[in-house]
C-alpha positions in Angstrom: 52.8 7.9 16.9 51.0 10.0 14.3 53.8 12.6 14.0 56.3 9.7 13.8 54.4 8.1 10.9 54.1 11.4 9.2 57.9 11.8 9.4 58.3 8.2 8.0 56.2 9.1 5.0 57.9 12.5 4.4 61.3 10.7 4.6 60.0 8.4 1.8 58.5 11.2 -0.3 60.4 10.4 -3.5 59.0 6.9 -3.2 55.4 7.6 -2.4 53.7 9.9 -5.0 51.1 10.8 -2.3 53.4 10.8 0.7 52.2 14.3 1.9 48.5 13.3 1.7 49.2 10.2 3.7 51.1 12.1 6.3 48.3 14.6 6.5 45.7 11.9 6.9 47.7 10.4 9.8 48.2 13.6 11.7 45.6 14.5 14.4 42.9 16.8 12.8 43.8 19.9 14.9 47.5 19.6 13.8 46.9 19.3 10.1 48.4 22.1 8.0 48.4 23.4 4.4 51.6 22.1 2.7 53.1 23.0 -0.7 56.1 21.2 -2.0 58.4 21.0 -5.0 61.0 18.5 -5.9 63.3 18.6 -9.0 65.9 16.0 -10.0 68.3 16.9 -12.9 70.6 14.2 -14.3 73.7 14.4 -16.5 73.5 13.0 -20.0 73.8 9.2 -20.2 73.9 6.5 -22.8 70.6 5.1 -24.1 70.5 2.4 -26.8 70.2 5.1 -29.5 72.2 8.1 -28.2 73.1 10.1 -25.2 70.1 12.0 -23.5 69.2 14.0 -20.5 66.6 13.1 -17.9 64.6 15.3 -15.5 62.1 14.4 -12.9 60.0 17.2 -11.2 57.0 17.1 -8.9 54.6 19.6 -7.3 52.1 18.9 -4.6 49.7 20.7 -2.3 47.6 19.3 0.6 45.0 21.6 2.2 42.7 20.9 5.2 39.5 22.5 4.0 37.7 21.7 7.3 39.1 20.9 10.7 38.3 20.8 14.3 40.1 19.1 17.2 38.2 15.9 16.5 37.9 15.7 12.7 39.3 17.1 9.4 38.7 16.9 5.7 41.6 17.6 3.4 42.0 17.9 -0.4 45.2 17.3 -2.3 46.7 17.8 -5.8 50.0 16.4 -7.1 51.7 16.2 -10.4 55.0 14.8 -11.6 56.8 14.9 -14.9 59.6 12.6 -16.1 61.3 14.0 -19.3 63.8 12.3 -21.6 65.4 14.7 -24.1 65.8 13.9 -26.9 63.2 11.2 -27.0 64.5 7.6 -26.7 62.8 4.3 -27.5 59.4 6.0 -27.4 60.1 7.6 -24.0 59.8 11.4 -24.1 57.5 12.8 -21.4 55.6 10.8 -18.7 53.2 12.4 -16.2 51.5 11.4 -13.0 48.6 13.7 -11.9 46.6 12.9 -8.8 43.6 14.4 -7.1 43.0 13.3 -3.5 40.6 13.6 -0.6 41.0 12.5 3.0 38.9 12.3 6.1 40.4 11.9 9.6 38.6 11.5 12.9 39.8 11.2 16.5 38.0 8.6 18.5 39.8 9.4 21.8 43.1 11.1 22.7 45.2 8.5 21.1 42.8 6.6 18.8 42.0 7.8 15.3 41.0 6.6 11.9 41.2 8.0 8.4 40.4 7.3 4.8 42.2 8.7 1.8 41.1 8.3 -1.9 43.1 9.3 -4.9 42.1 9.5 -8.6 44.4 10.4 -11.4 46.4 9.4 -14.4 50.0 8.2 -14.8 50.8 8.0 -18.5 52.4 9.5 -21.6 48.9 10.7 -22.5 47.3 11.5 -19.1 43.5 11.2 -18.9 43.3 10.2 -22.6 41.0 7.3 -21.9 40.2 4.9 -19.0 43.2 2.7 -19.7 45.6 5.3 -18.3 43.5 6.2 -15.2 44.8 5.4 -11.6 42.7 4.8 -8.5 43.9 4.3 -4.9 42.0 3.9 -1.6 43.6 3.6 1.8 42.0 3.2 5.3 43.9 3.5 8.6 43.1 2.8 12.2 45.6 3.6 15.0 45.5 2.9 18.7 47.9 2.8 21.6 49.5 -0.4 23.0 51.2 1.3 26.0 53.1 4.5 26.7 55.9 3.6 24.4 54.2 1.7 21.5 51.1 1.7 19.4 49.5 -0.2 16.5 48.4 0.8 13.0 46.0 -1.3 10.9 45.5 -0.4 7.3 43.9 -1.6 4.0 45.0 -0.5 0.6 43.8 -0.8 -3.0 45.7 0.5 -6.0 45.8 -0.2 -9.7 49.3 1.2 -10.0 51.3 -0.7 -7.4 54.7 -2.1 -8.2 53.6 -5.6 -7.0 50.3 -7.4 -6.4 48.5 -4.8 -8.5 44.7 -4.4 -8.4 44.5 -6.6 -5.3 43.1 -5.1 -2.0 45.8 -5.7 0.6 45.7 -5.5 4.4 48.6 -4.2 6.4 49.7 -3.5 9.9 52.5 -1.8 11.8 53.8 -1.8 15.4 55.4 1.5 16.4 57.9 1.6 19.2 59.2 4.9 20.4 61.0 4.6 23.8 62.9 7.9 23.3 63.6 10.7 20.9 66.8 9.0 19.9 65.2 5.6 18.8 62.0 5.0 16.9 61.1 1.8 15.2 58.3 0.6 12.9 57.8 -3.1 12.1 55.0 -4.3 9.9 53.7 -5.1 6.5 54.2 -3.9 3.8 56.7 -1.4 5.3 59.3 -1.0 8.0 61.3 2.0 9.3 63.9 3.0 11.8 65.3 6.3 13.1 68.2 5.8 15.5 70.4 8.6 16.8 73.2 6.4 18.1 75.6 9.2 19.1 75.4 12.8 20.2 75.1 14.2 16.6 75.1 11.0 14.5 72.1 8.9 13.5 70.7 6.5 10.9 67.4 6.4 8.9 66.1 3.4 7.2 62.9 2.7 5.2 61.6 -0.2 3.2 58.4 -0.9 1.3 58.6 -4.7 0.9 60.1 -6.1 -1.2 61.7 -3.9 -3.8 62.0 -0.4 -2.3 64.8 0.4 0.1 66.2 3.7 1.3 68.8 4.3 4.0 71.0 7.1 5.2 73.4 8.1 7.9 73.1 11.7 9.1 75.1 14.3 11.1 73.2 17.0 13.0 74.9 20.3 12.4 72.6 21.9 14.9 69.1 21.4 16.2 67.5 21.9 12.8 70.0 21.3 10.1 71.7 18.0 9.1 74.1 16.6 6.5 73.5 13.0 5.3 74.7 10.3 3.0 73.0 7.1 1.9 71.5 4.8 -0.8 68.1 4.5 -2.5 66.6 1.6 -4.6 63.2 2.4 -5.9 60.8 2.6 -8.9 58.1 4.7 -10.5 55.3 3.2 -12.6 53.2 4.5 -15.5 50.3 3.2 -17.6 51.4 3.9 -21.3 48.6 4.6 -23.7 48.1 1.9 -26.4 49.7 -1.0 -24.6 48.5 -4.4 -25.8 48.1 -5.9 -22.3 46.1 -3.5 -20.0 47.7 -5.2 -17.0 51.2 -4.1 -18.1 52.9 -1.0 -16.6 56.0 0.9 -17.6 58.6 0.9 -14.8 61.5 3.3 -14.4 63.9 1.5 -12.1 67.1 3.0 -10.6 69.6 2.8 -7.7 71.3 5.8 -6.2 74.2 6.8 -3.9 73.8 10.3 -2.5 75.0 13.0 -0.1 72.9 16.0 1.0 72.1 18.8 3.3 68.7 19.9 4.7 67.7 22.8 6.8 64.8 25.2 7.4 65.1 28.5 5.5 62.5 30.1 7.8 59.8 29.0 10.2 57.6 27.9 7.3 60.0 27.0 4.5 62.3 23.9 4.4 64.9 23.0 1.9 66.8 19.8 1.0 69.7 19.7 -1.5 71.0 16.3 -2.6 73.8 15.3 -5.0 74.4 11.8 -6.1 75.2 9.0 -8.6 72.3 7.1 -10.3 73.1 3.6 -11.6 71.6 0.3 -12.7 68.9 2.3 -14.5 66.3 0.9 -17.0 62.8 1.2 -18.4 60.9 -2.0 -18.8 57.3 -3.1 -19.3 55.7 -5.8 -17.2 52.6 -6.6 -15.1 54.6 -6.5 -11.8 58.1 -5.6 -10.9 60.7 -8.0 -12.2 64.4 -8.4 -11.2 65.3 -9.7 -14.7 62.7 -8.2 -17.1 62.5 -9.1 -20.7 63.8 -6.5 -23.3 64.6 -3.7 -20.8 65.9 -0.3 -22.1 69.1 0.0 -20.2 70.3 3.5 -19.4 73.9 4.5 -18.5 74.9 5.8 -15.1 74.7 9.5 -14.4 75.3 12.1 -11.7 72.4 14.1 -10.5 71.3 17.1 -8.4 68.0 17.2 -6.5 66.3 20.2 -4.8 63.3 19.8 -2.5 61.4 22.7 -1.1 58.4 22.5 1.4 56.3 25.4 2.6 53.9 24.9 5.5 51.2 27.3 6.6 50.8 27.1 10.3 
């Protein structure tokens, strides 16, 4: 189950700023690895209310188990993202999200484990300028088997930069069902996931973080390691702009995407993913929580994009 959840979180890495730390925290201590990753998304020029402008989104992250045995592990993480609009539009120029994390994982028995992950950082146009732009997150997990083909995950999460129900501690749960390598299912709250290889080389991935994040793709296995894929993505990233009148407000960047891609290992330790797509229904808006019809959004024209993701694992 733990490897399965790690793959769920890595599949959703563009959605979760700390996906690699979460995956690390839900991997058995003896199997945790040092991971470095890079992701860069480069978009064509598109119409803003003022003029045409480029956008670029890049991220770097590292997660390192600084202490581990077969029964427990302590990991440290660092991640940073940069969203750039050039030339500056409607006050939006450069937005950053910098996070420092620490996690502890302990095995209670062969298939029972718990972990705690804490993150502190800043997501803003002026990171770490004052406490109004600071972010804090805390997540606790407990996983245990139900039978040979299923297991349960219980969790609790607090965040002050969540798209919905912000600043509220939330409980969660998930039921994992993995009858074979070809079909794996997660049903729970606040997320659900499915990986189903329905034919010899064809399969489908689906992930949702209820209610406003959805990502799905159909893939074709070129060989045992490489695969081509196509799909759609509906997601947001959030920031805490400096100087906002209402401290509960956040700045949302909201978009939908159609994409095709190809991913394959470059070596035993390096993995690459190249994605091309069309980004549409894009906008910036400021609100306390995600809104379908926000007031005074900054609408952005559609644009084609290219995204490169690289991951390096030290075994």
